[in-house]
C-alpha positions, 0 to 999 in steps of 0.5 A: 516477512511483512503483511501480505495483502491481495489487491483488488481491481489493480494491475498489481496482484499483491502488496507486502507491507512491513510496519514499525507500529503505525509507521510504514517501514517497507513496501513491495508490490508484485505485478503492476507498472514497474516505475510507479511501483518502485516510486510509491514505496520510496515515497511512503517509507517513514510515513504513518498509516494515516499520512499514507491514507490521506495522501494516496487513499481514494486515488482511482486509475484508468476509470477504475474506482481504485489504484495501486496507491489506494490499495496500498493505503488499504493494505497499510490499515489492514496490516496495522489492525492485524498487528493489534490482535 
């Protein structure tokens, strides 16, 4: 099982992130827009956390200050920091 991240301000409600060091290995979203949430995990698989943060961190959605991609960037960082403890 990977790291579970409760999202804030998005249609998706939960993100499960599995890392290999600082590399994204697997991502599973619960809830949200089915097509986007199948595409995003495929696009970020194999990227470093820093690359995910650069590419999709800070993206907003529908007038909200965050998005599923932005929440994933936060989830990756949080998972990585938790793994170092």
